[in-house]
VODRENVEX-582242 format. One line per 8 residues: their letters; for each residue x, y, z of N, C-alpha, C, O. Coordinates in steps of 0.1 Angstrom, whole numbers. Layout:
BEGIN
a	X,Y,Z,X,Y,Z,X,Y,Z,X,Y,Z; ...
This chain:
BEGIN
mtvvivad	-370,457,585,-360,460,596,-356,474,595,-356,481,584; -352,480,606,-345,492,607,-330,489,609,-326,484,620; -322,493,600,-308,490,600,-300,503,601,-302,512,593; -291,503,611,-282,515,612,-268,512,608,-262,502,613; -263,519,598,-250,517,593,-241,529,598,-244,540,594; -231,525,605,-222,536,611,-209,536,604,-201,527,605; -207,546,596,-195,547,587,-185,557,592,-187,569,592; -174,551,598,-162,560,601,-157,568,590,-154,579,591
vlgkenng	-158,561,578,-153,568,565,-164,564,555,-167,553,552; -169,575,548,-179,572,537,-174,580,525,-165,575,518; -179,592,523,-174,600,512,-177,595,498,-187,588,497; -169,599,489,-171,596,475,-168,581,473,-161,575,480; -175,575,463,-173,561,459,-160,559,451,-161,555,439; -149,562,457,-136,561,451,-127,551,458,-115,550,455; -133,542,466,-125,532,473,-135,520,476,-147,522,477; -129,508,478,-137,496,480,-146,496,491,-157,491,491
ttiacmnl	-142,502,503,-150,502,515,-162,510,513,-173,506,516; -161,522,507,-172,531,505,-182,525,495,-194,525,496; -176,519,484,-185,513,474,-193,501,480,-205,500,477; -186,493,488,-193,482,494,-204,487,504,-215,481,504; -201,497,511,-211,503,520,-223,509,513,-234,506,517; -221,516,503,-232,522,495,-240,512,488,-252,513,486; -233,501,483,-241,490,476,-250,484,486,-262,481,483; -246,482,499,-254,476,509,-266,485,512,-277,480,514
irslrakg	-263,498,513,-274,508,516,-284,507,506,-296,507,508; -280,508,493,-290,508,482,-298,495,481,-310,496,479; -291,484,483,-298,471,482,-308,470,493,-319,465,491; -305,473,506,-314,472,517,-326,481,515,-337,477,518; -324,493,510,-335,502,508,-344,497,497,-356,499,497; -338,492,486,-346,487,475,-354,475,480,-365,473,474; -350,468,490,-358,457,495,-368,461,506,-375,453,511; -369,474,508,-379,479,517,-375,482,531,-384,485,540
hnvrivca	-363,480,534,-358,482,548,-356,497,551,-352,504,542; -357,501,563,-354,514,567,-339,515,571,-335,508,581; -332,523,564,-317,523,566,-313,537,571,-316,547,564; -307,538,582,-302,550,588,-286,550,586,-280,540,589; -280,561,582,-266,561,580,-260,572,589,-264,584,588; -250,568,597,-243,578,605,-229,580,598,-222,571,596; -226,593,595,-213,595,588,-209,610,590,-217,618,596; -198,614,585,-193,628,587,-194,636,574,-187,646,573
dqdkkgad	-201,631,565,-202,638,552,-212,650,553,-224,648,552; -206,662,554,-215,673,556,-224,676,544,-234,682,546; -220,672,532,-228,674,520,-241,666,520,-250,668,512; -242,656,530,-254,648,531,-263,652,542,-273,646,545; -260,663,548,-269,669,558,-282,672,553,-284,679,543; -293,667,559,-306,669,555,-311,658,545,-323,657,543; -302,649,540,-306,638,531,-314,628,539,-311,626,551; -323,621,533,-332,611,540,-323,600,546,-316,593,540
gyyivpay	-325,599,559,-319,588,567,-305,590,571,-299,581,577; -299,602,568,-285,604,572,-285,612,585,-292,621,588; -276,608,594,-273,614,606,-258,619,606,-249,610,606; -256,632,606,-243,637,604,-235,640,617,-241,647,625; -223,635,618,-214,638,629,-203,647,625,-200,648,613; -195,653,634,-184,661,630,-173,653,624,-172,641,626; -164,659,616,-152,652,611,-141,654,621,-141,664,629; -132,644,622,-121,645,631,-111,655,627,-107,656,616
nfgkalnr	-107,663,637,-97,673,634,-83,668,640,-82,668,652; -74,665,631,-61,660,635,-50,671,637,-39,668,640; -54,684,633,-44,694,633,-41,697,618,-43,688,610; -35,708,615,-33,712,601,-25,702,593,-29,698,582; -13,698,598,-5,689,590,-11,676,587,-11,671,576; -17,669,597,-23,657,595,-36,658,587,-40,649,580; -43,669,589,-56,671,581,-52,671,566,-60,666,558; -41,678,563,-37,678,549,-34,664,543,-38,661,532
yvqknsvv	-28,656,552,-24,643,548,-37,634,546,-38,627,536; -46,636,555,-59,628,554,-66,633,541,-72,624,534; -67,646,538,-74,651,527,-67,646,514,-74,643,504; -54,645,514,-47,639,502,-51,625,499,-51,621,487; -56,618,509,-60,604,507,-75,604,504,-81,593,503; -81,616,502,-95,617,498,-105,611,508,-115,604,503; -103,612,521,-112,606,530,-115,617,541,-107,626,543; -127,615,547,-131,623,559,-134,613,570,-142,604,568
iakkdert	-127,615,581,-128,605,592,-138,611,603,-136,622,608; -148,603,606,-158,607,615,-154,608,630,-146,599,634; -158,618,637,-156,619,651,-168,614,659,-179,617,655; -166,607,670,-177,601,677,-186,613,683,-181,623,688; -199,611,682,-209,620,687,-220,612,693,-229,608,686; -220,610,706,-229,601,713,-243,605,711,-252,597,709; -246,618,711,-260,623,710,-266,619,696,-277,614,696; -258,621,686,-263,618,672,-264,603,671,-274,598,665
lekailna	-255,595,676,-255,581,676,-267,575,683,-274,566,678; -270,581,695,-282,577,702,-295,579,694,-303,570,693; -296,590,687,-308,593,679,-309,582,668,-320,577,665; -298,579,661,-298,570,650,-301,556,655,-308,549,648; -296,552,666,-296,538,670,-309,535,678,-314,523,678; -316,545,684,-328,542,691,-338,535,683,-342,539,672; -343,524,689,-354,515,683,-350,508,670,-359,504,663; -337,508,667,-332,500,655,-333,485,658,-334,481,669
dvvhlptp	-333,477,647,-333,463,648,-319,457,649,-316,447,655; -310,464,642,-296,459,641,-287,471,637,-291,480,629; -275,471,642,-265,481,638,-254,474,631,-249,463,635; -249,480,620,-238,474,612,-227,484,611,-228,496,609; -215,478,614,-202,486,614,-193,482,602,-187,471,603; -192,490,592,-183,487,581,-168,486,584,-160,479,579; -164,495,594,-150,495,599,-149,496,614,-159,500,620; -138,493,620,-137,492,635,-131,504,642,-123,502,651
fglaraal	-134,516,638,-127,528,643,-135,535,653,-145,530,659; -132,548,656,-138,555,667,-153,556,667,-159,553,678; -159,560,656,-173,562,656,-180,548,658,-190,547,665; -175,538,651,-180,525,652,-180,519,667,-189,513,672; -169,522,673,-167,518,687,-177,524,697,-182,518,706; -179,537,694,-189,544,703,-203,538,700,-211,537,709; -206,535,687,-219,530,683,-221,516,689,-232,513,694; -210,508,689,-211,495,695,-215,495,710,-223,488,715
kiarehgi	-209,504,717,-212,506,731,-226,510,734,-233,504,742; -231,519,726,-245,524,727,-255,513,724,-265,510,731; -252,505,713,-261,495,708,-262,484,719,-273,479,722; -251,480,725,-251,470,735,-258,475,748,-265,467,754; -257,487,751,-264,493,762,-280,492,760,-287,490,769; -284,493,747,-298,493,744,-303,479,740,-314,477,737; -293,469,741,-297,455,738,-300,453,723,-309,445,720; -293,460,714,-295,459,700,-284,451,694,-272,454,697
pvtasfhc	-286,441,686,-275,433,680,-267,441,670,-271,451,664; -254,437,669,-245,444,661,-237,435,651,-233,424,656; -236,439,639,-227,431,629,-216,440,625,-217,453,626; -206,435,620,-194,443,615,-188,436,602,-188,424,601; -184,445,593,-177,440,582,-162,441,584,-157,449,593; -154,433,577,-139,434,578,-134,439,565,-131,431,555; -132,452,564,-128,459,552,-114,464,553,-109,470,543; -108,463,564,-95,470,566,-84,460,571,-85,454,582
qaqnltsh	-74,457,563,-62,450,567,-53,458,576,-53,470,574; -46,452,585,-37,459,593,-27,467,585,-24,479,589; -23,462,574,-13,469,566,-18,481,559,-10,490,556; -31,483,558,-37,495,553,-34,507,562,-34,518,558; -32,503,575,-29,514,585,-14,515,587,-8,526,587; -7,503,589,7,504,592,16,509,580,27,514,582; 10,508,568,18,514,556,20,529,558,30,534,553; 10,536,564,12,550,566,22,553,577,27,565,577
lflmnsal	26,544,585,36,546,595,49,539,592,58,538,600; 50,535,579,62,528,574,66,515,582,77,512,583; 55,509,586,56,496,594,48,485,587,45,475,593; 46,486,574,38,476,567,43,462,568,36,453,568; 56,461,568,63,448,569,66,443,583,74,433,585; 61,450,593,64,447,607,53,437,612,42,441,613; 57,425,614,48,415,619,42,419,632,30,417,635; 50,425,641,45,429,654,35,440,653,25,440,660
ankivyrn	38,450,645,29,462,643,16,457,638,5,461,643; 16,448,628,3,443,622,-5,435,632,-17,436,633; 2,427,640,-5,419,650,-11,428,661,-22,425,665; -4,438,664,-10,448,674,-23,454,669,-33,456,676; -23,458,656,-35,464,650,-46,454,650,-57,457,654; -44,442,646,-54,432,646,-60,429,660,-72,427,662; -51,428,669,-55,425,683,-63,437,688,-73,435,696; -60,449,684,-67,461,688,-82,460,682,-91,463,689
fynhvyqy	-82,457,669,-95,455,663,-104,445,670,-116,447,673; -98,434,674,-105,423,681,-110,427,695,-121,426,698; -100,433,702,-103,436,716,-114,447,718,-122,447,727; -115,456,708,-124,468,709,-137,466,701,-147,473,704; -137,457,691,-149,456,683,-153,442,680,-164,438,685; -145,434,673,-149,422,667,-153,411,677,-161,402,674; -147,411,689,-151,401,699,-165,403,705,-171,394,710; -170,415,703,-183,418,709,-195,418,699,-207,418,703
vdaihypt	-193,417,686,-204,417,676,-210,403,674,-204,393,678; -222,403,669,-230,391,668,-226,383,655,-229,371,654; -220,390,645,-216,384,633,-205,392,626,-206,405,627; -196,386,620,-186,393,612,-187,390,597,-187,378,594; -188,400,589,-188,398,574,-174,399,569,-168,409,570; -169,388,563,-156,388,557,-158,387,541,-165,378,537; -152,396,533,-154,395,519,-148,383,513,-152,378,502; -138,377,519,-131,365,514,-127,356,526,-125,361,537
dfirkefe	-125,343,523,-121,334,533,-106,337,536,-102,334,548; -99,343,527,-85,347,529,-84,356,542,-76,353,550; -92,366,542,-91,376,553,-96,370,566,-92,374,577; -106,361,565,-111,354,577,-100,346,584,-97,348,596; -93,338,576,-82,330,581,-71,339,586,-65,336,597; -67,349,579,-57,358,583,-60,364,597,-51,364,606; -72,370,599,-76,376,611,-76,366,623,-71,369,634; -83,355,620,-84,345,631,-70,339,635,-68,336,647
qqvhkttn	-61,338,626,-48,333,629,-40,344,638,-33,340,647; -42,356,634,-35,367,641,-40,369,656,-32,372,665; -53,367,658,-59,369,671,-61,356,679,-65,356,691; -58,344,672,-59,331,678,-73,328,683,-75,323,694; -83,332,675,-97,330,679,-105,326,667,-102,330,656; -115,318,669,-125,315,659,-137,325,660,-142,327,671; -140,331,649,-151,341,650,-164,336,644,-164,327,636; -174,344,647,-188,341,641,-188,347,627,-194,357,625
ayvisngv	-183,339,618,-180,345,604,-191,342,594,-197,331,594; -193,352,585,-201,350,573,-191,355,562,-188,366,561; -187,346,553,-179,349,542,-188,352,529,-194,343,524; -188,365,526,-197,370,515,-189,380,506,-184,390,512; -188,377,494,-182,387,485,-190,400,484,-202,400,486; -183,411,482,-189,424,480,-197,424,467,-206,432,465; -193,415,458,-201,413,446,-197,423,435,-192,434,437; -201,419,422,-198,428,410,-212,432,405,-220,424,402
namytkka	-213,445,403,-225,451,397,-228,446,383,-219,443,376; -241,444,380,-245,438,368,-241,447,356,-241,442,344; -238,459,358,-234,468,347,-220,464,341,-217,467,330; -212,456,349,-199,452,344,-201,439,336,-203,428,341; -201,441,323,-203,430,314,-195,431,301,-191,442,297; -192,420,295,-184,421,282,-192,427,271,-204,423,269; -186,436,264,-193,442,252,-182,448,243,-171,450,246; -187,450,230,-177,455,220,-175,470,222,-185,478,221
vqkpealk	-163,474,225,-160,488,226,-147,491,218,-137,484,220; -148,501,210,-136,505,202,-126,513,210,-131,522,218; -113,511,208,-103,519,215,-104,533,210,-108,535,198; -101,543,218,-100,557,213,-89,558,203,-80,550,203; -91,567,194,-82,568,182,-67,569,187,-59,563,180; -64,576,197,-51,577,202,-44,564,207,-32,563,209; -53,554,210,-48,541,215,-49,530,205,-47,518,209; -53,533,193,-55,522,183,-44,513,181,-46,501,180
dkfvilfi	-31,518,181,-20,510,179,-13,506,192,-1,501,191; -19,508,203,-13,505,216,-19,492,222,-30,488,220; -10,485,230,-15,474,238,-18,480,252,-9,484,259; -31,481,255,-35,488,267,-36,479,279,-42,469,279; -28,483,290,-28,476,302,-35,485,313,-31,496,315; -45,479,319,-53,487,329,-50,482,343,-48,470,345; -49,491,352,-49,488,367,-59,498,373,-58,510,372; -68,493,381,-78,501,388,-74,500,403,-74,490,409
gryskekt	-72,512,409,-68,512,423,-64,526,428,-59,534,419; -65,529,440,-60,541,446,-45,543,444,-38,533,444; -41,555,442,-27,558,441,-21,558,455,-18,569,460; -19,547,461,-14,546,474,-3,535,475,-2,527,466; 5,535,486,16,526,487,13,511,486,20,504,478; 2,507,492,-1,493,492,-5,487,479,-6,475,477; -9,496,470,-13,492,456,-1,489,447,-2,483,437; 10,494,451,23,491,445,23,492,430,27,482,423
hkylikav	19,503,425,19,506,410,33,504,405,35,501,393; 43,507,413,57,507,409,61,494,402,69,495,392; 56,483,406,60,470,400,56,469,386,62,464,377; 44,475,383,39,475,370,46,485,361,49,482,349; 50,496,366,57,506,358,71,500,355,75,501,343; 78,494,364,91,487,362,89,476,351,98,475,343; 79,468,353,77,457,344,75,462,329,81,456,320; 68,472,327,66,477,314,79,482,308,82,480,296
sqsryrdr	88,488,316,101,492,311,110,481,307,119,482,299; 107,469,313,115,457,310,109,448,299,115,438,295; 97,452,294,90,444,284,97,446,270,102,457,267; 96,436,262,101,437,248,92,446,240,96,450,229; 80,449,245,71,457,238,68,470,245,57,476,243; 77,475,252,75,487,260,70,499,252,62,507,257; 74,501,240,70,512,232,55,511,228,49,521,225; 50,498,227,37,496,223,27,497,234,15,499,232
iqlifagt	32,496,247,23,495,258,19,509,263,27,518,265; 6,510,266,0,522,272,-7,517,285,-16,510,285; -2,523,296,-8,520,309,-19,530,312,-19,542,308; -30,525,318,-41,533,323,-42,530,338,-45,519,342; -40,540,346,-42,539,361,-55,546,364,-56,558,365; -66,538,366,-79,543,369,-80,545,384,-80,535,392; -81,557,389,-82,560,403,-78,574,406,-78,583,398; -75,575,419,-71,588,424,-63,586,437,-64,574,443
gpleekll	-56,595,442,-48,593,455,-36,602,456,-33,609,447; -29,601,467,-18,610,470,-5,608,463,3,617,463; -4,596,456,9,593,449,9,596,434,18,591,427; 0,604,430,-1,606,415,12,612,410,17,607,400; 17,622,416,29,629,410,41,619,411,49,619,402; 42,612,422,53,602,423,53,591,412,63,587,407; 41,587,409,39,577,399,43,582,385,49,575,377; 39,595,382,43,601,370,58,603,369,64,600,358
qlsekyqi	64,606,380,79,608,380,86,595,378,96,594,371; 80,584,384,86,571,382,85,566,368,94,560,363; 74,569,361,72,566,347,82,573,339,88,567,329; 85,586,342,95,593,334,109,587,337,117,586,327; 112,583,349,125,577,352,127,564,344,138,562,339; 117,556,343,118,544,335,115,545,320,116,535,313; 113,557,316,111,561,302,101,552,295,104,547,284; 89,551,301,78,544,294,68,555,290,69,566,294
nrpimkff	59,551,281,48,560,277,41,565,290,38,558,299; 38,578,290,32,584,301,18,578,304,10,577,295; 16,573,316,4,566,319,-8,576,319,-7,588,322; -20,571,315,-32,578,316,-37,577,330,-40,565,334; -38,588,337,-43,587,351,-55,595,353,-55,607,351; -66,588,357,-79,595,357,-89,587,366,-88,574,366; -97,594,373,-108,587,380,-120,587,371,-125,597,367; -124,575,367,-135,573,357,-148,570,364,-148,564,375
sreelvdv	-159,575,359,-172,571,364,-174,556,361,-167,550,353; -184,550,367,-186,535,365,-189,533,351,-185,523,345; -197,541,345,-201,539,331,-189,540,322,-187,532,313; -180,550,324,-168,551,317,-159,539,319,-152,534,310; -158,535,331,-149,524,335,-152,511,328,-144,503,324; -165,508,326,-170,496,319,-164,496,305,-159,486,300; -164,508,298,-159,509,285,-144,507,285,-138,501,276; -137,514,294,-122,513,295,-118,498,297,-109,493,290
inysdlyc	-125,491,306,-122,477,308,-123,469,295,-115,461,292; -134,472,288,-137,464,276,-127,467,265,-126,458,256; -121,478,264,-112,481,253,-97,478,257,-88,478,249; -95,475,270,-82,472,275,-78,458,270,-86,449,269; -65,456,268,-60,443,263,-56,434,275,-56,421,273; -53,440,286,-48,432,298,-51,439,310,-51,452,310; -54,432,321,-56,439,334,-45,434,343,-44,422,346; -37,443,348,-26,439,358,-29,445,372,-32,456,373
hpaqieie	-28,436,382,-31,440,395,-19,437,404,-17,426,409; -10,447,405,3,446,413,2,448,428,12,447,435; -10,451,433,-12,454,447,-7,443,456,-10,431,454; 0,447,466,6,437,475,-3,433,487,-3,422,492; -13,442,490,-22,440,501,-36,442,495,-40,452,489; -45,432,497,-58,433,492,-67,423,499,-64,411,500; -79,428,504,-89,419,510,-97,411,500,-100,399,501; -100,418,489,-108,411,478,-105,417,464,-103,409,455
aiacleai	-104,429,463,-101,436,450,-113,434,440,-112,427,430; -124,441,443,-136,441,435,-132,446,421,-137,442,411; -122,455,420,-118,461,407,-113,450,398,-116,450,386; -105,441,403,-101,429,395,-112,421,391,-113,416,379; -122,418,400,-133,410,396,-142,417,385,-147,411,376; -143,431,386,-150,438,376,-143,436,362,-150,435,352; -130,437,362,-123,435,350,-125,421,344,-128,420,332; -123,411,352,-124,397,346,-139,394,343,-141,385,335
tcgtvpvi	-148,400,350,-162,398,346,-165,403,332,-174,399,325; -157,413,328,-159,418,314,-150,410,304,-150,413,292; -144,400,309,-136,391,300,-122,396,298,-115,392,288; -117,406,306,-103,411,305,-94,402,313,-96,401,325; -84,396,307,-75,387,313,-66,394,323,-61,404,320; -65,388,336,-56,395,346,-43,389,347,-40,377,344; -33,397,353,-21,392,358,-20,398,372,-20,410,373; -18,389,382,-20,393,396,-8,390,404,-1,380,402
nnsplsat	-5,400,413,7,398,423,4,386,432,-6,385,439; 13,376,432,11,364,440,17,367,454,25,360,459; 11,377,460,15,381,474,6,374,484,-6,372,483; 13,369,495,5,361,505,-4,370,513,-12,365,521; -3,384,511,-11,393,518,-23,398,510,-30,407,513; -25,391,498,-35,395,489,-45,383,486,-40,373,482; -58,386,487,-68,376,484,-69,375,468,-75,365,463; -65,385,461,-67,386,447,-61,375,439,-66,371,429
refaicpe	-50,370,444,-42,359,438,-51,347,436,-49,338,427; -62,345,444,-71,334,443,-79,334,431,-86,325,428; -79,346,424,-87,347,412,-80,342,399,-85,342,388; -67,337,401,-60,332,390,-65,318,386,-67,310,395; -67,316,373,-71,303,369,-61,295,360,-63,284,356; -49,302,358,-38,295,352,-25,302,356,-26,313,361; -14,295,355,-1,301,360,2,314,354,9,323,361; -2,317,342,2,330,336,-7,341,341,-4,353,338
nlfaends	-17,338,349,-24,349,356,-18,354,368,-23,364,375; -6,348,372,1,353,384,15,356,381,21,350,372; 20,366,388,35,369,387,41,368,401,34,370,411; 53,363,402,60,361,414,59,374,423,60,385,418; 58,372,436,55,383,445,65,394,443,77,393,445; 59,406,440,67,419,439,78,418,429,88,425,431; 77,409,419,88,407,410,85,413,396,77,407,388; 90,425,393,87,431,381,93,424,369,87,425,358
ndlaakid	104,417,370,109,409,359,99,398,355,97,396,343; 93,391,365,84,381,361,71,387,356,65,381,347; 67,398,361,55,405,355,57,409,341,48,407,332; 69,414,338,72,417,324,71,405,315,66,405,304; 76,393,320,76,381,312,61,377,310,58,372,299; 52,378,320,38,375,318,31,384,308,23,380,300; 35,397,309,29,406,300,33,402,285,24,402,276; 46,399,283,50,396,270,44,383,265,40,381,253
ywiehkae	41,373,274,35,361,271,21,364,265,17,359,255; 13,372,272,-1,375,267,-1,383,254,-10,382,246; 9,392,252,10,399,240,13,389,228,7,391,217; 21,379,231,25,370,220,16,358,218,17,351,208; 6,356,227,-3,345,227,-17,349,227,-24,347,237; -21,356,216,-35,361,215,-46,350,216,-56,352,223; -44,339,210,-54,328,210,-56,323,224,-67,321,229; -45,321,231,-46,317,245,-52,327,254,-60,324,263
kdacakky	-50,340,251,-56,351,259,-71,351,256,-79,353,266; -76,349,244,-90,349,241,-97,337,248,-108,338,253; -90,326,248,-96,314,255,-97,316,270,-106,312,276; -86,322,276,-86,325,290,-98,335,294,-104,333,304; -100,345,285,-111,354,287,-124,348,288,-132,351,296; -126,338,279,-139,331,279,-141,323,292,-152,322,298; -130,317,297,-131,309,310,-135,318,321,-142,315,330; -130,331,321,-133,340,332,-147,344,332,-153,347,343
ldytvkfn	-153,345,320,-168,348,320,-176,338,328,-186,342,334; -172,326,327,-179,315,335,-176,316,350,-184,314,359; -163,319,352,-158,319,366,-164,329,375,-166,327,387; -168,341,369,-172,352,377,-187,352,380,-192,361,387; -195,342,375,-209,342,378,-212,342,393,-222,348,397; -204,335,401,-206,334,415,-205,347,423,-208,348,434; -199,358,416,-198,370,422,-209,380,419,-207,392,421; -220,375,414,-231,384,411,-235,392,423,-238,387,434
qaacmeam	-236,406,422,-238,414,433,-251,413,439,-253,414,452; -262,411,431,-275,409,437,-276,397,447,-281,398,458; -269,386,443,-269,374,451,-261,377,464,-265,373,475; -250,384,463,-242,388,474,-249,397,484,-248,395,496; -257,406,479,-264,415,487,-276,408,494,-279,411,506; -281,398,488,-291,390,494,-285,382,506,-292,381,516; -273,377,504,-266,370,515,-263,380,527,-264,376,538; -260,392,524,-258,402,534,-271,405,542,-271,405,554
eqmlvevv	-282,406,534,-295,408,541,-298,396,550,-303,398,561; -295,384,545,-298,372,553,-290,372,565,-295,367,576; -278,376,565,-269,377,577,-276,386,587,-277,382,599; -280,397,583,-287,407,593,-300,401,598,-302,402,610; -308,395,590,-320,388,594,-317,377,605,-324,377,615; -308,369,602,-304,358,611,-300,363,625,-303,358,635; -292,374,624,-287,380,637,-298,385,645,-299,383,657; -308,392,638,-319,398,645,-328,386,651,-333,387,663
erhekkst	-330,376,643,-338,365,648,-332,358,660,-339,354,669; -319,356,659,-312,349,670,-313,358,683,-315,353,694; -312,371,681,-313,380,692,-327,380,699,-328,379,711; -337,380,690,-351,380,695,-354,366,702,-360,366,713; -349,355,697,-351,342,703,-344,342,717,-350,337,727; -332,347,717,-324,347,730,-332,356,740,-332,352,752; -337,367,736,-344,376,745,-357,370,750,-360,372,762; -364,362,742,-376,355,746,-373,345,756,-380,344,766
vlq	-362,338,755,-358,327,764,-355,333,778,-358,328,788; -347,345,777,-343,351,790,-355,357,797,-355,358,810; -366,360,790,-378,365,797,-386,354,804,-396,356,810
């Protein structure tokens, strides 16, 4: 097949949407499919299969804000989209924004089927407008997504059943859904890794996620300050993002050990996960949280925010894997429990090694390929009948 992937946002693999998109691209190419990618990444100009469009110019002030979030947002370019989409078998839209909307219109005009992934919760947008907790604002965003993109596509890929239900409830529609995890790469596996010398006497707590509002690192920082073992605990925040300075200031305010803040390569991250003592996921908003799955696939026990806006809470296998929604006091109690109950923690880690088998990335990518194949076959059958 010739598959066109239209990425409103691509860039570096430092966020879940880009990682999921690149995993799909690599998997489809490895299976022999012709993959064309439309994006605004100027550094990919001339690379095989890439069609480059301009980046969106929001003006100086907003451009700086977008850059702080380490993203480049694509501007629609009908001529480039036409070249990429011409004679394709299927078009796939990872996100429902401007470039994707223009691609959807062109694909429909050419009679080419379209699939779309659901990688963006409404709150990922409304949080930037200080409306994250506004039910009306979030409903408007979801309705906009549906009206302009999702009602027209031939299949929707949801990483979790949680986000499928959330979206369908918000728009009061049943969608043509495929629930497929983004999957965990085989390189994430349990292995013996020694802590760095500087961390030998520390209880290391890891959180992997962008330094952004919806990841709510603050609850973890507060919880550590309330722990009976605060002096022993060393936080590692693996990631990057606009709130780095604020998180460091918050850590100083609560007088905890200065967190280690760094963007790790995947190879480095596997080692960090394996020498960490606990994985805490305080994010309030999450469609799937592959980062959490990567941690528990390595046998690192998690403590997860029991937020109704997060699918990650579904990864808990015992009550101690959850803390009450946005409650740093309860998170501190759960951290202390796992510090004091090593045998229970080791037993829980073993259970997670069995639990995560179903998130094998190769199997998930095969399911994504099958979705695309089924959509193309249905489209061809429909076209034959109409003829």
